[in-house]
ZAMARGU-4260 file (C-alpha; in steps of 0.2 Angstrom, whole numbers, plus 5000, padded with zeros to 4 digits):
<rodrens>
0) 5000/5000/5000 | 5007/5018/4996 | 5005/5032/5008 | 5006/5050/5008 | 5025/5054/5007
5) 5022/5070/5017 | 5014/5061/5031 | 5027/5047/5031 | 5042/5058/5030 | 5036/5069/5045
10) 5035/5056/5057 | 5052/5046/5052 | 5059/5051/5069 | 5045/5044/5079 | 5049/5033/5093
15) 5039/5019/5101 | 5037/4999/5102 | 5020/4994/5095 | 5011/4978/5095 | 4998/4976/5081
20) 4986/4961/5085 | 4973/4956/5070 | 4969/4940/5064 | 4965/4948/5046 | 4981/4947/5037
25) 4978/4962/5026 | 4973/4973/5040 | 4988/4967/5049 | 4999/4971/5034 | 4992/4989/5032
30) 4994/4994/5050 | 5013/4986/5051 | 5017/4996/5036 | 5010/5012/5041 | 5018/5012/5058
35) 5035/5006/5052 | 5036/5019/5038 | 5031/5032/5052 | 5046/5027/5061 | 5039/5015/5075
40) 5046/4999/5079 | 5032/4987/5075 | 5028/4968/5080 | 5013/4959/5074 | 5002/4944/5080
45) 4988/4936/5071 | 4980/4928/5087 | 4976/4933/5104 | 4986/4919/5112 | 5002/4925/5101
50) 4999/4942/5107 | 5000/4938/5125 | 5016/4928/5122 | 5024/4942/5112 | 5020/4953/5127
55) 5028/4942/5140 | 5044/4941/5130 | 5045/4960/5126 | 5035/4974/5134 | 5027/4985/5120
60) 5024/5004/5123 | 5006/5003/5114 | 4995/4988/5108 | 4983/4989/5094 | 4971/4975/5097
65) 4957/4970/5086 | 4941/4965/5094 | 4934/4952/5084 | 4946/4937/5082 | 4944/4919/5082
70) 4948/4909/5097 | 4952/4922/5110 | 4944/4939/5106 | 4952/4956/5110 | 4941/4958/5125
75) 4948/4944/5133 | 4966/4948/5127 | 4963/4966/5135 | 4955/4959/5152 | 4971/4948/5154
80) 4982/4962/5151 | 4974/4974/5162 | 4974/4960/5177 | 4993/4957/5175 | 5003/4971/5184
85) 5017/4970/5172 | 5006/4975/5157 | 4991/4984/5166 | 4999/5001/5162 | 5001/4998/5144
90) 4989/5008/5134 | 4977/4997/5123 | 4968/5004/5107 | 4955/4993/5101 | 4953/4990/5081
95) 4934/4988/5076 | 4922/4989/5062 | 4909/4990/5075 | 4902/5008/5079 | 4890/5002/5093
100) 4891/5013/5109 | 4889/4997/5120 | 4904/4989/5112 | 4914/5005/5116 | 4908/5005/5134
105) 4912/4987/5136 | 4930/4990/5129 | 4932/5006/5141 | 4926/4996/5155 | 4940/4984/5152
110) 4953/4997/5153 | 4956/5002/5134 | 4962/5019/5130 | 4954/5022/5114 | 4946/5015/5098
115) 4951/5015/5079 | 4938/5010/5067 | 4939/5001/5050 | 4942/5006/5037 | 4957/5015/5043
120) 4960/5032/5041 | 4979/5034/5041 | 4980/5053/5049 | 4968/5047/5062 | 4977/5032/5067
125) 4994/5040/5067 | 4987/5054/5077 | 4979/5043/5090 | 4994/5032/5091 | 5005/5047/5093
130) 4994/5054/5107 | 4993/5038/5118 | 5012/5034/5116 | 5014/5052/5123 | 5003/5050/5137
135) 5011/5033/5141 | 5029/5040/5140 | 5024/5054/5152 | 5016/5043/5163 | 5031/5032/5164
140) 5042/5046/5166 | 5031/5053/5180 | 5031/5036/5188 | 5050/5036/5187 | 5051/5053/5195
145) 5040/5048/5209 | 5050/5033/5212 | 5066/5043/5212 | 5058/5056/5224 | 5051/5043/5235
150) 5069/5035/5235 | 5076/5052/5239 | 5064/5055/5252 | 5068/5039/5261 | 5088/5043/5258
155) 5085/5060/5266 | 5076/5053/5281 | 5089/5039/5283 | 5102/5053/5283 | 5092/5065/5295
160) 5089/5049/5307 | 5108/5045/5307 | 5113/5064/5309 | 5099/5064/5324 | 5107/5049/5331
165) 5125/5057/5330 | 5118/5073/5336 | 5109/5063/5352 | 5125/5053/5355 | 5136/5068/5354
170) 5124/5077/5366 | 5125/5062/5378 | 5143/5062/5378 | 5144/5081/5382 | 5131/5079/5396
175) 5142/5063/5402 | 5158/5073/5401 | 5151/5089/5409 | 5144/5078/5423 | 5162/5069/5425
180) 5170/5086/5426 | 5158/5093/5437 | 5161/5078/5449 | 5181/5080/5447 | 5179/5099/5451
185) 5168/5095/5466 | 5182/5082/5472 | 5196/5094/5469 | 5186/5107/5479 | 5184/5095/5493
190) 5201/5090/5493 | 5207/5109/5493 | 5196/5112/5507 | 5203/5097/5517 | 5221/5102/5512
195) 5218/5119/5518 | 5210/5113/5535 | 5224/5102/5537 | 5237/5116/5534 | 5227/5127/5546
200) 5226/5114/5559 | 5246/5111/5558 | 5250/5129/5559 | 5238/5130/5574 | 5246/5115/5581
205) 5264/5122/5578 | 5259/5139/5586 | 5252/5130/5600 | 5268/5119/5603 | 5279/5135/5602
210) 5268/5145/5614 | 5267/5130/5626 | 5286/5129/5625 | 5288/5147/5628 | 5276/5146/5643
215) 5284/5131/5650 | 5301/5138/5649 | 5295/5154/5659 | 5285/5144/5672 | 5297/5129/5675
220) 5314/5133/5669 | 5318/5151/5671 | 5313/5153/5690 | 5325/5138/5694 | 5339/5146/5684
225) 5336/5162/5693 | 5337/5153/5709 | 5352/5144/5706 | 5360/5160/5700 | 5357/5167/5717
230) 5363/5152/5727 | 5378/5147/5716 | 5394/5149/5726 | 5407/5148/5714 | 5411/5160/5699
235) 5412/5145/5687 | 5395/5139/5691 | 5387/5157/5689 | 5396/5158/5672 | 5388/5141/5666
240) 5371/5146/5672 | 5373/5162/5663 | 5377/5154/5648 | 5363/5142/5650 | 5351/5156/5652
245) 5357/5166/5637 | 5356/5151/5626 | 5338/5148/5632 | 5334/5165/5629 | 5340/5164/5611
250) 5329/5150/5608 | 5314/5157/5616 | 5315/5175/5609 | 5309/5171/5592 | 5294/5161/5598
255) 5291/5174/5612 | 5292/5188/5598 | 5280/5179/5587 | 5266/5180/5601 | 5259/5194/5612
260) 5266/5194/5629 | 5247/5193/5634 | 5247/5175/5627 | 5259/5169/5640 | 5247/5166/5652
265) 5235/5156/5641 | 5234/5137/5640 | 5239/5129/5624 | 5221/5125/5619 | 5215/5144/5625
270) 5229/5149/5613 | 5221/5138/5599 | 5204/5146/5602 | 5211/5164/5603 | 5220/5160/5587
275) 5203/5154/5578 | 5193/5168/5586 | 5206/5180/5578 | 5202/5172/5561 | 5184/5177/5564
280) 5179/5159/5567 | 5162/5157/5577 | 5159/5146/5592 | 5151/5133/5583 | 5165/5133/5569
285) 5178/5132/5583 | 5170/5118/5591 | 5169/5108/5576 | 5187/5112/5571 | 5194/5107/5589
290) 5182/5093/5592 | 5175/5102/5608 | 5157/5104/5613 | 5150/5123/5611 | 5149/5125/5630
295) 5167/5120/5632 | 5172/5133/5619 | 5161/5147/5628 | 5170/5143/5643 | 5186/5145/5635
300) 5181/5161/5628 | 5176/5167/5644 | 5193/5162/5652 | 5202/5170/5638 | 5193/5187/5641
305) 5197/5186/5660 | 5216/5182/5657 | 5217/5197/5644 | 5208/5208/5657 | 5192/5211/5646
310) 5179/5205/5659 | 5166/5219/5661 | 5171/5227/5647 | 5162/5230/5629 | 5178/5226/5620
315) 5175/5214/5605 | 5187/5199/5608 | 5190/5196/5590 | 5195/5215/5588 | 5206/5214/5602
320) 5215/5199/5598 | 5218/5206/5580 | 5228/5220/5589 | 5240/5208/5597 | 5255/5202/5588
325) 5252/5187/5577
</rodrens>
């Protein structure tokens, strides 16, 4: 069959894989030639069963399907195609000499996309083929884009979940590290406070020992040396006693100079209490520091005021002690 050369030439760049199904050899030849010369890749099947086999082997982009065929008719072929998930989306155009609306309704109900009636109008055939191939390709492209978009969404969700997990993990690590550093800081603070207390206590004990030594020397050694000096009969004995007294004074003077003469009459414990009062420690703090009862500390405070000549005076004990030599 010869066709319009202008029409054929304008479509020589058409793309698409088309399956033509018709048990009439002449109709099959006309459609195959028409579509091939229009630039399409065309396969032919003369029976419904052969058409289903051809679709199974190679999925077409469009099917032209005759309704009235011996054996399996076009309606049945269409029904099977549309119930198969692999071929359900392939557009089917029925070929029929029938112009009965009920036949068309039945075809559309089975899922066909369009109708081509016999005898063929070439321009109409090509126009419908071009239209439905375009729709099918656009549908495939849209489906692919939706698939890619869905994949991208899933991938983004996966990445976001991974980033969130890393973020949560880092926050947890930061929180744990912060808690660890806070605990170490608290421990160091406790150690520093303990060391300070130990140093304060050591200084206090040292001061008490020095003060006690000065007091004891004055009370128990110096008087005897003075008495011995008065009763010594020989010059050599008096000289030795003088040397002993001088040496003892050299030992005691640095200690005596470090405390007020007022402290000399205080007991070692009273000296400790006095030093703590001078450091602005309260009665309760002094009791805890020296492991004494509050009433005992109060008695020491009273005795200190008495020995320092502050009884019946409004002088503040801490202020007064601060004026004495440290």
